[in-house]
C-alpha positions as a printed Julia matrix, in Angstrom:
186×3 Matrix{Float64}:
  27.5    -3.44   -8.04
  26.75   -2.73   -4.08
  24.97   -5.67   -3.01
  23.02   -5.6     0.36
  24.32   -7.98    2.69
  21.82  -10.8     3.94
  21.4    -9.71    7.82
  23.46  -13.09    9.29
  26.39  -11.01    8.64
  25.54   -7.88    9.27
  25.07   -9.66   12.7
  28.43  -11.51   12.92
  29.76   -7.82   11.89
  28.89   -6.13   14.43
  28.74   -8.91   17.5
  32.51   -9.45   16.64
  33.09   -5.16   16.82
  31.41   -5.18   20.25
  33.92   -7.98   21.17
  36.49   -5.21   19.61
  37.29   -6.55   16.37
  39.01   -3.3    13.8
  36.85   -2.88   10.7
  40.05   -4.09    9.16
  40.31   -7.74   10.35
  36.4    -7.77    9.97
  36.22   -6.45    6.45
  38.95   -8.6     5.58
  37.45  -11.57    7.02
  33.99  -11.91    5.54
  35.35  -10.6     2.41
  33.55   -7.29    2.24
  34.85   -3.45    2.19
  36.14   -1.64    5.33
  33.43    1.59    5.04
  30.59   -2.41    4.8
  32.21   -3.06    7.91
  31.9     1.04    9.22
  28.57    1.37    7.91
  26.91   -1.79    9.27
  28.63   -0.99   12.21
  27.43    2.59   13.18
  24.13    2.13   11.94
  23.94   -0.66   15.12
  25.68    1.66   16.79
  22.69    4.48   16.11
  19.05    2.36   15.84
  20.11   -1.04   17.3
  19.11   -4.36   15.76
  17.27   -2.57   13.41
  19.86   -0.72   11.82
  21.15   -3.69   10.62
  17.75   -5.02    8.59
  18.93   -4.08    4.76
  16.89   -1.5     3.46
  15.82   -2.51    0.09
  14.2     0.63   -0.34
  16.87    2.46   -0.93
  18.24    0.06   -3.67
  18.22    0.61   -7.32
  18.67    4.26   -9.38
  16.15    6.56   -8.07
  13.86    8.33  -10.9
  14.51   11.6   -11.46
  10.99   14.3   -10.24
   8.5    14.25  -13.32
  10.18   10.61  -15.08
   7.25    9.44  -14.54
   5.41   12.19  -16.74
   7.77   12.24  -19.37
   7.15    9.2   -20.2
   3.6     8.79  -20.51
   4.39   12.09  -22.61
   6.08    9.67  -24.76
   4.31    6.9   -25.27
   1.08    9.59  -25.75
   2.97   10.9   -28.91
   4.34    7.44  -30.14
   0.42    6.25  -29.73
  -0.78    8.85  -31.46
   1.73    8.84  -34.14
   3.08    5.58  -34.54
   5.12    6.17  -37.44
   7.93    8.93  -35.48
  10.55    7.69  -33.8
  11.57    7.93  -30.29
  15.06   10.28  -31.44
  12.23   12.81  -32.98
   9.44   12.12  -30.31
  11.78   12.91  -27.92
  13.11   16.26  -29.82
   9.63   17.61  -30.3
   8.39   17.44  -26.61
  12.14   18.87  -25.87
  10.8    22.1   -28.26
   7.54   22.17  -26.21
   8.08   21.4   -22.92
  12.25   22.67  -22.36
  10.8    22.48  -18.36
  10.67   19.01  -18.6
  12.83   16.37  -17.56
  13.66   13.92  -20.66
  15.51   10.67  -20.37
  17.96    9.36  -22.89
  15.78    7.9   -25.89
  17.3     4.4   -25.12
  15.13    4.38  -21.46
  12.26    5.18  -23.3
  12.97    2.5   -26.28
  13.54   -0.15  -23.18
   9.69    1.03  -21.65
   8.36    0.77  -24.76
   9.33   -2.4   -25.52
   8.67   -4.37  -22.57
   4.58   -3.48  -22.85
   5.04   -0.07  -21.37
   3.47    1.24  -24.82
   0.47    0.1   -24.64
  -1.77    2.14  -23.35
  -4.67    1.51  -20.0
  -7.91   -0.12  -21.54
 -10.23    2.9   -19.86
 -12.26    1.1   -17.17
 -16.21    1.55  -18.07
 -18.68    1.69  -15.61
 -20.39   -1.36  -14.86
 -23.85   -0.98  -16.76
 -27.07   -0.9   -14.6
 -29.17   -4.51  -14.5
 -32.12   -3.99  -17.12
 -35.58   -3.85  -15.66
 -37.54   -6.1   -17.83
 -41.5    -6.04  -18.05
 -42.92   -8.1   -15.23
 -46.68   -8.03  -16.73
 -47.69   -7.42  -20.58
 -48.22   -3.69  -20.77
 -46.57   -2.07  -18.44
 -43.55   -1.04  -21.13
 -44.5    -0.67  -25.23
 -41.28   -0.6   -27.23
 -42.2     2.32  -30.57
 -40.14    1.28  -33.71
 -40.14    3.42  -37.1
 -39.03    2.52  -40.3
 -38.62    4.8   -42.42
 -38.66    4.4   -46.55
 -38.9     0.73  -47.11
 -38.73    0.14  -50.43
 -41.79   -1.69  -51.41
 -42.35   -4.15  -54.55
 -44.51   -1.86  -56.66
 -41.63    0.38  -56.48
 -43.2     3.07  -53.93
 -41.36    3.2   -50.52
 -43.37    3.34  -47.98
 -42.34    4.62  -43.34
 -44.03    2.33  -41.39
 -44.22    2.97  -36.94
 -45.17   -0.49  -34.67
 -45.91   -0.57  -31.69
 -44.83   -3.64  -28.88
 -44.84   -5.07  -25.92
 -41.56   -6.0   -24.48
 -43.01   -8.69  -22.2
 -44.82  -10.61  -25.11
 -43.16   -9.04  -27.8
 -46.75   -8.91  -29.2
 -47.29   -6.0   -32.22
 -50.47   -3.91  -30.51
 -50.32   -1.28  -33.41
 -48.64   -1.08  -37.4
 -48.6     2.07  -39.63
 -47.34    2.48  -43.05
 -47.33    5.95  -44.79
 -45.72    6.74  -47.9
 -42.36    9.16  -46.79
 -43.71   12.95  -46.7
 -42.02   14.75  -49.84
 -38.18   15.72  -49.27
 -37.98   19.36  -47.38
 -34.91   20.83  -46.24
 -33.94   22.23  -43.29
 -33.87   26.03  -42.06
 -30.41   24.8   -41.32
 -29.3    24.48  -44.59
């Protein structure tokens, strides 16, 4: 596999070629291919010192267009159907989305195994700070409790009114529940 040559080696090759050394002699001296020496020299002639800086962004395989989109779809289907294998997921995607470019089954298996299969947690917006009452009777809380069983076997409903600041009970009223009345929606 080809490797990017470091800047010092590139400068030495370009400098010696400028002084008259041939591509072949430079390739032998520095143990690099003829085409590498030629590419370094041409890049130096065209771009100057900037042409000697390695472009690491050109290294590696190019991702196919839509590759990330197809991976997200595979990951989603695996999340929704954990019992399905990657091969089956790819068959389903190929059938439902024939225009989507897919990579090899092994590619998706590797990405899912390396932690790529976890869906990110949704980011919730921060909760606004709760405003508490500063003085008594600024805010009251009303709470209803329905059909509480009593010791004598009867049921009661309660309505409590409490002051938020002091947590003091302002009023409590108990009353029997109404008989069941079906709503018009049932």
